[in-house]
C-alpha positions as CSV (number, residue, x, y, z in Angstrom):
1,M,-17.0,5.2,0.3
2,M,-16.7,6.1,-3.4
3,R,-13.3,6.1,-5.0
4,P,-12.0,9.3,-6.6
5,C,-13.3,9.1,-10.2
6,L,-11.1,9.9,-13.2
7,H,-12.9,12.4,-15.4
8,I,-14.3,10.6,-18.4
9,I,-13.8,13.3,-20.9
10,V,-10.2,13.9,-20.0
11,T,-9.4,10.2,-20.0
12,G,-11.2,9.7,-23.3
13,A,-9.0,12.4,-24.8
14,V,-5.8,10.7,-23.5
15,V,-6.9,7.4,-24.9
16,A,-7.9,8.9,-28.2
17,S,-4.5,10.4,-28.6
18,L,-2.8,7.1,-27.8
19,L,-4.9,5.4,-30.4
20,G,-4.4,8.1,-33.0
21,M,-8.1,9.0,-33.0
22,P,-9.8,12.4,-32.7
23,S,-10.7,13.4,-29.1
24,P,-14.3,12.8,-28.2
25,V,-16.6,15.7,-27.4
26,R,-18.2,13.6,-24.7
27,V,-18.8,9.9,-23.8
28,R,-22.2,8.3,-24.1
29,A,-23.8,7.6,-20.7
30,E,-24.4,4.0,-21.5
31,S,-20.7,3.2,-21.7
32,Q,-19.6,5.2,-18.6
33,E,-18.0,3.4,-15.7
34,E,-17.5,5.3,-12.5
35,A,-14.6,4.6,-10.2
36,F,-15.9,1.7,-8.1
37,E,-17.4,1.7,-4.6
38,R,-15.1,-0.2,-2.2
39,A,-16.2,-3.6,-1.0
40,P,-17.7,-3.9,2.5
41,D,-14.8,-6.2,3.5
42,A,-12.1,-4.0,2.0
43,L,-8.9,-3.4,4.0
44,E,-7.8,0.1,4.7
45,R,-5.5,1.3,2.0
46,V,-2.1,1.7,3.5
47,S,1.5,1.7,2.2
48,W,3.1,-0.5,4.9
49,R,1.9,-4.0,4.0
50,T,4.4,-6.3,2.5
51,R,2.1,-6.9,-0.5
52,T,2.7,-3.3,-1.5
53,L,6.2,-2.6,-0.2
54,V,7.7,-5.4,-2.2
55,G,7.0,-3.3,-5.3
56,D,8.6,-0.1,-4.0
57,G,11.0,1.4,-6.5
58,R,13.6,1.9,-3.8
59,L,13.4,-1.7,-2.6
60,T,12.9,-5.1,-4.2
61,Q,10.8,-3.7,-7.1
62,W,8.7,-6.9,-7.2
63,R,5.3,-5.4,-8.1
64,F,2.6,-7.7,-7.0
65,G,-0.9,-8.0,-8.3
66,I,-3.9,-10.2,-8.9
67,L,-4.7,-12.2,-12.1
68,A,-8.3,-11.0,-12.5
69,S,-9.3,-13.7,-14.9
70,T,-8.9,-16.4,-12.3
71,L,-11.4,-14.9,-9.9
72,H,-14.2,-17.3,-10.9
73,D,-16.9,-15.7,-13.0
74,L,-16.1,-12.1,-12.2
75,T,-15.8,-9.5,-14.9
76,F,-12.5,-7.5,-15.1
77,L,-13.9,-4.4,-13.2
78,E,-15.5,-6.7,-10.6
79,G,-12.0,-8.2,-10.2
80,V,-10.6,-4.7,-9.6
81,V,-12.9,-4.4,-6.6
82,R,-11.6,-7.6,-5.1
83,A,-7.9,-6.7,-5.8
84,D,-8.6,-3.4,-4.1
85,A,-10.3,-5.1,-1.2
86,V,-7.1,-7.1,-0.3
87,G,-5.0,-4.0,-0.6
88,T,-3.0,-4.7,-3.7
89,D,-2.0,-1.9,-6.2
90,F,-1.9,-3.9,-9.4
91,I,-4.0,-6.2,-11.5
92,E,-3.6,-8.3,-14.6
93,A,-6.3,-8.3,-17.3
94,S,-7.0,-10.9,-20.0
95,N,-8.6,-10.8,-23.4
96,T,-10.8,-13.7,-22.3
97,Q,-12.5,-11.7,-19.6
98,S,-15.5,-9.4,-20.0
99,V,-15.0,-5.7,-19.1
100,S,-17.9,-5.2,-16.6
101,P,-21.5,-6.0,-16.0
102,R,-22.3,-2.9,-18.1
103,I,-20.0,-3.7,-20.9
104,H,-20.6,-7.4,-21.9
105,K,-17.6,-7.5,-24.3
106,A,-14.2,-9.1,-24.0
107,L,-11.4,-6.8,-22.9
108,D,-9.6,-6.7,-26.3
109,S,-8.9,-4.5,-29.2
110,T,-12.4,-4.7,-30.5
111,L,-13.5,-2.3,-27.8
112,T,-14.6,1.2,-28.8
113,L,-12.8,4.3,-27.6
114,E,-15.6,5.0,-25.2
115,E,-15.4,1.4,-23.8
116,I,-11.7,1.6,-23.3
117,T,-12.1,4.9,-21.6
118,A,-14.8,3.5,-19.3
119,A,-12.6,0.5,-18.4
120,R,-9.7,2.7,-17.5
121,A,-11.8,5.1,-15.5
122,G,-13.4,2.1,-13.7
123,M,-10.1,1.2,-12.1
124,G,-10.1,4.4,-10.1
125,D,-6.8,6.0,-8.9
126,D,-5.3,3.2,-6.8
127,I,-5.3,0.2,-9.1
128,R,-3.1,-0.1,-12.2
129,M,-3.3,-2.7,-14.9
130,L,0.3,-3.7,-14.9
131,A,0.0,-6.7,-17.3
132,Y,-2.4,-7.8,-20.0
133,S,-2.4,-11.4,-21.1
134,V,-3.7,-12.9,-24.4
135,D,-4.4,-16.5,-25.1
136,A,-2.8,-16.2,-28.6
137,L,-0.9,-13.7,-30.6
138,P,-2.8,-12.1,-33.5
139,A,-2.0,-13.7,-36.8
140,D,-1.6,-10.5,-38.8
141,A,0.5,-7.4,-38.4
142,D,-2.4,-5.0,-38.3
143,S,-4.1,-6.9,-35.4
144,R,-0.8,-7.0,-33.5
145,R,-0.4,-3.3,-33.8
146,K,-4.0,-2.9,-32.4
147,L,-3.0,-5.1,-29.5
148,F,-0.1,-2.7,-28.6
149,E,-2.4,0.3,-29.1
150,L,-4.8,-1.1,-26.6
151,A,-2.1,-2.0,-24.1
152,K,-0.7,1.6,-24.4
153,A,-4.1,3.1,-23.9
154,L,-4.7,1.0,-20.8
155,D,-1.2,2.0,-19.4
156,V,-0.1,-1.6,-19.5
157,E,3.6,-2.3,-18.8
158,T,3.9,-5.8,-20.4
159,I,1.8,-8.0,-22.7
160,V,1.9,-11.7,-21.6
161,A,1.6,-14.0,-24.5
162,P,2.3,-17.6,-25.5
163,L,5.5,-18.2,-27.5
164,D,4.9,-17.7,-31.2
165,G,8.0,-17.8,-33.3
166,P,6.7,-16.3,-36.6
167,A,5.3,-13.3,-34.8
168,L,8.2,-12.6,-32.5
169,A,10.2,-10.3,-34.7
170,D,7.2,-8.0,-35.2
171,M,6.3,-8.2,-31.5
172,D,9.9,-7.1,-30.7
173,R,9.7,-4.2,-33.1
174,L,6.3,-3.1,-31.7
175,A,7.5,-3.4,-28.1
176,Q,10.3,-0.9,-28.8
177,E,8.0,1.4,-30.8
178,F,5.3,1.6,-28.1
179,G,7.5,1.2,-25.0
180,V,5.4,-1.8,-23.9
181,G,7.2,-5.0,-22.9
182,V,6.4,-8.5,-24.0
183,S,6.7,-11.5,-21.7
184,L,6.6,-14.8,-23.5
185,M,5.2,-18.0,-21.8
186,G,6.2,-21.5,-22.7
187,P,8.8,-24.2,-22.0
188,P,11.8,-22.2,-20.6
189,E,14.3,-23.8,-23.0
190,A,12.2,-23.0,-26.0
191,V,11.5,-19.4,-24.9
192,M,15.2,-18.8,-24.2
193,K,16.1,-20.0,-27.7
194,A,13.5,-17.8,-29.2
195,L,14.8,-14.7,-27.3
196,D,18.3,-15.1,-28.8
197,G,19.1,-11.9,-30.6
198,R,15.9,-10.1,-29.4
199,S,15.9,-6.8,-27.5
200,R,15.5,-6.6,-23.7
201,R,11.9,-5.4,-24.3
202,V,11.1,-9.0,-24.7
203,G,11.5,-11.4,-21.8
204,V,10.4,-14.6,-20.2
205,A,7.0,-15.1,-18.5
206,A,7.3,-17.8,-15.9
207,D,4.2,-19.7,-14.8
208,T,5.4,-21.6,-11.8
209,G,2.4,-23.8,-11.8
210,A,2.8,-24.7,-15.5
211,W,6.5,-25.5,-14.9
212,M,5.5,-27.8,-12.1
213,E,2.9,-29.5,-14.3
214,Q,5.7,-30.2,-16.8
215,G,7.8,-31.8,-13.9
216,L,10.0,-28.7,-13.6
217,S,10.4,-27.0,-10.2
218,P,10.3,-23.2,-10.0
219,L,14.0,-23.2,-9.0
220,E,15.0,-25.4,-11.9
221,G,13.0,-23.2,-14.3
222,L,14.6,-20.1,-12.9
223,A,18.1,-21.5,-13.4
224,I,17.3,-21.8,-17.1
225,V,15.8,-18.3,-17.7
226,S,17.9,-16.3,-15.2
227,D,18.1,-12.6,-16.0
228,R,15.7,-12.8,-19.0
229,L,12.8,-13.2,-16.5
230,S,10.4,-10.2,-16.6
231,Y,7.1,-11.7,-15.3
232,V,6.1,-14.4,-12.9
233,R,2.6,-16.0,-12.6
234,L,2.6,-17.4,-9.1
235,R,1.1,-20.8,-8.5
236,D,2.0,-23.6,-6.1
237,R,1.0,-27.3,-6.6
238,S,0.7,-30.2,-4.3
239,A,3.4,-32.1,-6.3
240,L,5.3,-32.0,-9.6
241,G,3.4,-33.5,-12.5
242,A,0.1,-33.1,-14.3
243,N,-1.9,-35.1,-11.7
244,A,-1.3,-32.7,-8.8
245,R,-3.6,-29.8,-7.7
246,N,-3.2,-26.1,-7.1
247,V,-2.6,-25.1,-3.4
248,M,-1.9,-21.9,-1.5
249,L,1.6,-20.6,-2.0
250,G,4.0,-22.3,0.4
251,Q,1.8,-25.3,1.0
252,G,3.0,-27.3,-2.0
253,A,6.1,-28.7,-3.6
254,G,7.2,-25.5,-5.3
255,K,9.5,-24.4,-2.5
256,M,8.3,-20.9,-3.1
257,T,10.3,-19.3,-0.2
258,A,13.5,-20.6,-1.7
259,F,12.3,-19.4,-5.1
260,F,12.0,-15.8,-3.9
261,Q,15.3,-16.1,-2.1
262,E,17.0,-17.1,-5.3
263,L,15.3,-14.2,-7.1
264,N,16.8,-11.9,-4.5
265,R,20.2,-13.5,-4.7
266,L,20.3,-13.1,-8.5
267,N,19.1,-9.5,-8.0
268,L,16.3,-10.0,-10.5
269,R,14.4,-6.7,-10.5
270,P,12.2,-5.1,-11.6
271,L,9.7,-8.0,-11.9
272,I,6.0,-8.2,-12.3
273,L,4.4,-10.9,-10.0
274,T,0.8,-12.0,-10.5
275,L,-1.1,-14.3,-8.2
276,D,-3.1,-17.0,-10.0
277,T,-5.9,-18.1,-7.7
278,T,-7.2,-21.0,-9.8
279,G,-8.4,-23.8,-7.5
280,V,-7.5,-22.0,-4.2
281,V,-10.0,-19.1,-4.1
282,D,-13.6,-20.3,-3.9
283,R,-15.1,-17.4,-1.9
284,P,-14.2,-13.7,-1.8
285,A,-12.7,-14.2,1.7
286,D,-10.3,-16.8,0.4
287,L,-8.4,-14.1,-1.6
288,F,-7.3,-12.5,1.7
289,R,-5.7,-15.8,2.8
290,A,-4.1,-16.3,-0.6
291,V,-2.4,-12.9,-0.5
292,E,-1.3,-13.5,3.1
293,A,0.3,-16.8,1.9
294,F,2.2,-14.7,-0.7
295,E,3.5,-12.4,2.0
296,E,4.6,-15.4,4.1
297,V,6.7,-17.0,1.3
298,V,8.2,-13.7,0.1
299,Q,9.0,-12.3,3.6
300,P,12.4,-14.1,4.1
301,A,13.8,-12.8,0.7
302,Y,12.3,-9.4,1.2
303,G,13.7,-9.2,4.7
304,A,17.2,-10.3,3.5
305,Y,17.1,-7.5,0.9
306,F,16.4,-5.0,3.7
307,T,19.2,-6.2,5.9
308,E,21.7,-6.1,3.0
309,L,20.5,-2.6,2.1
310,S,21.0,-1.4,5.6
311,R,24.7,-2.2,5.4
312,S,25.2,0.7,3.0
313,A,22.9,3.1,4.7
314,A,25.0,6.1,5.9
315,I,24.6,7.5,9.4
316,R,23.3,11.1,9.2
317,R,25.3,13.9,10.6
318,D,24.1,16.7,8.3
319,L,23.0,19.2,10.9
320,V,22.8,21.8,8.2
321,R,21.8,21.0,4.6
322,N,22.2,23.0,1.5
323,E,18.6,23.9,0.6
324,R,17.6,25.2,-2.9
325,K,16.0,28.3,-1.5
326,E,19.2,29.3,0.3
327,P,22.3,27.9,-1.4
328,L,25.3,27.8,1.0
329,S,29.0,27.4,0.4
330,S,30.8,24.6,2.0
331,E,32.4,27.0,4.5
332,E,28.9,28.4,5.4
333,I,27.7,24.9,6.0
334,R,30.7,24.1,8.2
335,Q,30.2,27.3,10.3
336,R,26.4,26.8,10.7
337,T,26.9,23.1,11.6
338,E,29.4,24.0,14.3
339,E,26.9,26.6,15.7
340,V,24.1,24.1,15.9
341,R,26.5,21.5,17.5
342,K,27.4,24.0,20.2
343,K,23.8,24.7,21.0
344,I,23.1,21.0,21.4
345,E,26.2,20.6,23.5
346,A,25.1,23.5,25.7
347,A,21.8,21.7,26.5
348,V,23.5,18.3,27.5
349,P,23.9,17.7,31.2
350,R,27.5,17.4,32.4
351,Q,26.8,14.7,35.0
352,P,24.7,11.5,34.7
353,Y,21.6,11.2,36.7
354,A,22.8,7.8,38.0
355,R,26.3,6.3,38.1
356,P,26.7,3.6,35.4
357,K,26.8,0.1,37.0
358,K,29.3,-0.9,34.4
359,P,30.7,0.4,31.1
360,R,27.7,0.8,28.8
361,K,27.4,0.6,25.0
362,L,24.5,2.2,23.1
363,L,23.7,1.3,19.5
364,V,21.9,3.9,17.5
365,V,20.1,3.0,14.2
366,D,18.8,5.9,12.1
367,A,18.1,4.2,8.8
368,C,14.9,5.1,6.9
369,L,15.0,2.5,4.2
370,A,11.4,2.8,3.1
371,G,10.1,6.1,4.3
372,M,10.9,9.8,4.8
373,S,14.0,10.8,6.8
374,H,13.4,13.6,9.3
375,D,15.9,16.4,9.0
376,T,16.4,16.3,12.8
377,I,17.8,12.7,12.8
378,P,21.3,14.2,12.7
379,H,20.5,16.3,15.8
380,A,19.5,13.2,17.8
381,N,22.6,11.4,16.7
382,I,24.9,14.2,17.7
383,M,23.0,14.7,21.0
384,L,23.3,11.0,22.0
385,E,27.0,11.0,21.0
386,L,27.7,14.1,23.1
387,M,25.8,12.8,26.1
388,G,28.0,9.7,26.2
389,K,31.2,11.7,25.7
390,L,30.5,14.5,28.1
391,T,29.3,12.4,31.0
392,G,30.9,9.0,30.5
393,A,27.5,7.4,30.9
394,W,27.9,5.3,27.8
395,E,29.8,4.7,24.6
396,T,27.7,5.5,21.4
397,E,27.9,3.4,18.3
398,L,26.1,4.8,15.3
399,N,25.6,1.9,12.9
400,N,22.7,1.0,10.5
401,D,23.8,-2.6,9.8
402,L,20.7,-4.6,10.9
403,N,22.8,-7.7,11.3
404,N,23.8,-6.1,14.6
405,L,20.2,-6.8,15.8
406,K,20.4,-10.5,15.2
407,Y,21.0,-12.9,18.1
408,P,23.5,-13.2,19.7
409,K,25.3,-10.2,18.2
410,I,22.8,-7.9,19.7
411,K,23.9,-8.9,23.2
412,E,27.0,-6.9,22.7
413,Y,24.9,-3.7,23.4
414,D,23.2,-2.5,26.5
415,T,20.5,-0.6,24.6
416,I,19.2,-0.2,21.1
417,F,18.0,3.3,20.2
418,L,15.9,3.6,17.1
419,N,16.2,7.2,15.9
420,S,12.9,8.3,14.2
421,N,12.9,5.4,11.7
422,V,9.9,6.1,9.5
423,G,8.8,3.3,7.1
424,E,9.4,-0.4,7.1
425,L,12.8,-1.2,8.8
426,L,12.5,-4.6,10.3
427,P,11.0,-7.1,7.9
428,D,13.9,-9.6,8.4
429,L,12.5,-12.4,10.5
430,E,16.0,-13.0,12.1
431,V,16.2,-9.4,13.0
432,R,12.7,-9.4,14.5
433,E,13.4,-12.4,16.6
434,G,16.8,-11.1,17.7
435,L,15.4,-7.7,18.8
436,A,12.3,-9.1,20.5
437,R,14.3,-11.8,22.4
438,Y,16.9,-9.2,23.4
439,V,14.2,-7.0,25.0
440,R,12.3,-9.8,26.6
441,E,15.5,-11.1,28.2
442,G,16.5,-7.8,29.7
443,G,17.8,-5.5,27.0
444,G,16.8,-1.8,26.6
445,L,14.9,-0.3,23.6
446,G,14.6,3.4,23.0
447,G,12.8,5.5,20.4
448,I,12.0,9.0,19.5
449,H,9.4,10.8,17.3
450,G,8.9,8.6,14.2
451,T,9.9,5.3,15.7
452,P,6.4,3.8,16.0
453,W,6.3,3.9,12.2
454,A,9.4,1.6,11.9
455,S,7.5,-1.7,11.4
456,R,3.8,-1.3,11.4
457,N,3.1,-4.8,10.1
458,W,5.0,-6.4,13.0
459,D,2.6,-6.4,16.0
460,E,5.1,-7.2,18.7
461,F,7.1,-4.1,17.7
462,G,4.0,-2.0,18.2
463,E,3.5,-3.6,21.6
464,M,7.0,-3.0,22.6
465,I,7.0,0.7,21.6
466,G,3.4,1.2,22.8
467,A,1.7,2.5,19.6
468,K,2.0,2.3,15.8
469,S,1.1,5.8,14.5
470,A,-0.9,9.0,15.3
471,P,-2.4,12.0,13.7
472,H,-0.1,15.0,14.0
473,R,0.7,18.5,13.0
474,I,3.2,21.2,14.1
475,E,1.5,23.3,16.8
476,Q,2.0,25.2,20.0
477,G,1.2,23.3,23.2
478,T,2.0,23.3,26.9
479,M,3.8,20.2,28.2
480,N,3.1,19.0,31.7
481,V,4.7,16.5,34.0
482,Y,2.3,13.6,34.3
483,D,4.4,11.4,36.7
484,P,6.2,13.8,39.1
485,A,7.7,10.9,41.0
486,S,9.6,9.5,38.1
487,P,13.4,10.4,38.1
488,I,13.1,10.6,34.3
489,M,11.1,13.8,34.8
490,K,13.6,15.5,37.1
491,P,14.9,17.9,34.3
492,F,11.4,19.5,34.1
493,A,11.5,20.4,37.8
494,G,7.8,20.0,38.0
495,K,7.2,23.0,35.7
496,P,5.1,23.2,32.5
497,L,6.9,24.0,29.2
498,N,5.2,26.0,26.5
499,F,6.7,24.6,23.3
500,R,6.2,24.4,19.6
501,E,6.6,20.9,18.2
502,E,4.9,18.3,15.9
503,Y,2.8,16.7,18.6
504,Y,1.3,13.2,18.1
505,R,-2.3,12.8,19.1
506,F,-2.1,9.1,20.0
507,E,-5.5,7.5,19.5
508,H,-7.5,5.8,22.3
509,E,-8.9,3.0,20.2
510,G,-8.1,1.0,17.0
511,A,-5.1,-0.9,15.7
512,N,-2.7,2.0,16.0
513,R,-3.8,3.3,19.4
514,L,-1.6,4.1,22.4
515,M,-1.7,0.9,24.6
516,W,-1.9,2.9,27.8
517,E,-2.8,-0.2,29.7
518,N,0.8,-1.4,29.1
519,V,2.8,1.8,29.6
520,R,3.5,4.4,32.2
521,V,3.0,7.9,30.8
522,L,5.5,10.5,32.1
523,L,4.8,13.6,30.1
524,T,1.7,15.0,28.4
525,V,0.8,18.1,26.4
526,D,-2.2,20.3,26.6
527,L,-3.4,21.2,23.1
528,D,-6.3,23.2,21.5
529,D,-6.0,26.1,23.9
530,P,-6.8,29.1,21.6
531,K,-4.7,31.4,23.8
532,V,-1.7,29.1,23.1
533,E,-2.5,27.9,19.6
534,P,-5.0,30.0,17.7
535,R,-5.3,27.6,14.8
536,P,-8.2,25.2,15.4
537,W,-7.5,21.5,14.9
538,D,-10.4,19.6,13.1
539,G,-8.8,16.2,13.3
540,Y,-8.8,13.4,15.9
541,K,-9.2,14.4,19.6
542,R,-8.9,12.1,22.5
543,P,-12.1,11.9,24.6
544,D,-10.1,12.4,27.8
545,N,-8.2,15.4,26.2
546,I,-5.0,14.0,27.5
547,Y,-2.2,13.7,25.0
548,P,0.8,11.6,26.1
549,V,4.2,12.6,24.9
550,T,6.6,10.3,26.7
551,W,6.2,6.9,28.3
552,I,8.2,3.9,29.6
553,R,7.3,0.3,30.0
554,S,8.6,-3.2,30.9
555,H,8.5,-5.8,28.2
556,G,9.4,-9.2,29.6
557,Q,12.5,-8.4,31.6
558,G,13.5,-5.5,29.4
559,R,12.9,-1.7,29.5
560,V,11.4,0.6,26.8
561,F,11.5,4.4,26.6
562,Y,9.7,6.4,23.9
563,C,9.4,10.2,23.5
564,S,7.3,11.5,20.6
565,L,9.2,14.8,20.4
566,G,11.9,15.4,17.8
567,H,10.5,17.0,14.7
568,L,12.1,20.4,15.1
569,P,15.7,21.4,15.8
570,E,14.8,23.4,18.9
571,T,13.9,20.2,20.7
572,F,17.5,19.2,20.8
573,T,18.7,22.6,22.2
574,T,16.2,22.9,25.0
575,P,17.8,21.8,28.3
576,E,14.6,20.4,29.9
577,I,13.9,18.1,26.9
578,V,17.5,17.1,26.4
579,G,17.9,16.3,30.1
580,H,14.7,14.3,29.9
581,L,15.9,12.3,27.0
582,F,19.3,11.7,28.7
583,A,17.5,10.3,31.8
584,G,15.3,8.1,29.6
585,V,18.4,6.6,28.0
586,Q,19.9,5.9,31.4
587,F,16.7,4.2,32.3
588,I,16.8,1.8,29.4
589,L,20.5,1.2,29.9
590,G,19.6,-0.2,33.4
591,D,21.3,2.5,35.4
592,L,18.4,4.7,36.4
593,A,15.6,2.9,38.2
594,A,12.0,4.0,37.5
595,D,8.6,2.6,38.2
596,T,7.0,1.2,35.0
597,T,3.6,0.3,36.4
598,P,1.0,1.3,33.8
599,N,-1.0,4.3,34.8
600,P,-3.9,4.4,32.3
601,E,-6.3,7.3,32.5
602,S,-9.7,5.8,33.4
């Protein structure tokens, strides 16, 4: 598949303006570089892998990329193809590396406008050159200016350079003029001394491998440079000292997990992280393992950041929001909120479907820390709260602190309900182990609508919920009872329901599929009937034409209930659906017995 290609003429004009040169009429064909064709082994480009999420501007802001010059004898643009293959968003270039097989010149300020344009276009739309390293700073002021002009033209954020005292004042001035940072590499004490009196545009470039060769652990080096750190070149080594060898991150003496935990504790962000693969990547496939090793060592710190962030995530109760297209006064918002609340209350059953065996406690988590937050999350919160109050079936606690999911704290609750949590929510390994153990040992887990998206890089979560994602759109469909014997379907009274919702078309194969062999489907929806929904759907269609909406399952000794409805407010004011959700919660609480034997369609 070809990548979307930046238009050469437009890009050339942009580069020309940055370099203070006249815009070209056109670019000569011999210097053109099309956006690359993806490698045969390239991963699907997704946003939910740790390697990309660590750089999210709402989260840790540790942007992670590949040091292209360490990928054996590859040119820069060949390195871009490999960086794309492993699913990273960023790359670091070097003045010691050739541009491409077509442009046999070093990627430096001697390139012509056309060649710079071609290099930038050749990266496509998904890979950005975040850092540009030079083996030495130019000796004269004119050459240093050209270096910054090149960096600006390539959209570089920081220039990585060895410490050079005489040139530092000029580099600081140029960094402020061009808005391009400078990260200086060298012995940490010497770099810190040189930075005295310099602007924050100039910072420390840490090479953890170089520090270890000098007998300094990454943690010791970090203690010296502290908040002046702006860039980290990641290497681990088998031991401290010059005689050791490079190894995968986490397999050496660098204590890289502790290093990232300290970065997080010191709240050092934003940072640029570049993976140096020297000595650890011999074949293209090795790069996948090297990036996975990065994810393994960064995960504890990344997860701890999420859990701390969750403590300040407010529970949503905003049933009515002040939209730009229809500004509302505070009194109008209050009145409309009360109207919606009453509609939800009217749909809630007044008696439980089963008498609680003991006082029950339901924990509801609605945080969306790394993704969109559905506007109907408040509706589900209010609905669950009203169900407990009006029937006495449970006490509802609305709380986003993920520490509550750690063991043994989680045992204080009879069920955990994840309210449409889109985007990574559970990267903390302690939280994962706590939730999984809780369900395996007999706890309840419920979810609605966007919940499968909550931790797509945690396979056991996908197994517990039953799926990871699905194509979808808002459309009219007819819901039908699939398991009429289930007490959870009693509110539908065996009747179909014509209803407009954002229906998920769970796939029958692939990594994100509905694992029907493990779940018992209770409710389905008929789609694509032109008499019901005249707009044709040209996306994925299940071969069996059966689209599950709700299912339950056993996971170990625990119980799981998931319903994919919940995108539109009307869902939470429709008695059949609200009653169905109420029965589902009573099932996962352990009060309403239901058969969980899988019933896959053959």
